[in-house]
C-alpha positions in Angstrom: 7.6 5.0 16.1 4.2 6.1 15.2 1.3 5.2 13.2 -0.6 7.3 10.9 -4.3 6.2 9.5 -6.6 7.9 7.2 -9.8 6.8 5.9 -9.4 8.2 2.6 -12.9 7.7 1.2 -14.4 10.3 3.5 -11.8 12.8 2.7 -13.3 16.1 1.5 -9.9 17.3 0.1 -9.8 20.7 2.5 -6.1 20.3 2.1 -5.5 21.1 5.9 -3.5 18.0 6.5 -1.1 19.1 3.6 -0.8 22.4 5.2 0.1 20.9 8.3 2.6 18.0 7.6 3.4 18.9 3.7 6.0 16.0 3.4 3.5 13.3 4.6 0.3 14.4 2.6 -0.4 15.5 -0.8 -3.3 16.4 -2.7 -4.2 13.8 -5.8 -4.7 15.7 -9.2 -7.3 12.6 -9.9 -9.8 12.9 -7.5 -9.1 15.9 -5.2 -8.6 13.8 -2.0 -5.4 13.9 0.4 -3.3 11.1 0.0 -0.9 9.8 2.8 2.3 9.4 1.4 4.0 5.9 1.7 0.9 4.3 3.2 -0.8 0.8 2.3 -4.5 0.5 1.8 -6.4 -2.3 3.9 -10.3 -2.5 4.1 -10.5 1.4 3.3 -7.8 2.4 5.8 -4.4 3.9 4.7 -1.6 3.3 7.3 2.2 4.2 7.4 4.4 3.7 10.2 7.2 6.3 10.6 9.5 7.9 13.1 8.6 10.1 16.3 10.0 13.1 14.5 6.9 13.3 12.6 4.5 13.0 15.6 3.6 16.9 16.3 3.1 18.1 12.9 0.7 14.8 12.1 -1.2 15.3 15.2 -1.9 19.0 14.0 -3.1 17.4 10.7 -5.4 14.8 12.9 -6.8 17.8 15.0 -7.5 20.5 12.0 -9.2 17.7 9.7 -12.9 18.7 9.4 -14.0 15.4 9.0 -11.7 13.9 11.7 -10.6 10.8 9.5 -6.9 11.1 10.5 -5.7 8.9 13.5 -2.1 9.2 15.2 -0.9 6.9 17.7 2.4 6.0 19.3 3.8 2.5 18.9 
């Protein structure tokens, strides 16, 4: 299992995470920021726990994020 965390308020809407992990990230039409699909928000951080099969593509999403607001950790 892995935990993906995003600090959404700091997102600049570059779309890199969507390109890296299409089924886990989506651009919001309301504010132009990326949304972590399936996540829950707590104190400005959006988190979701998913299977290990999503690890590599979300690590890439975290690495290509220009504002470094995505963290991926194994549980």
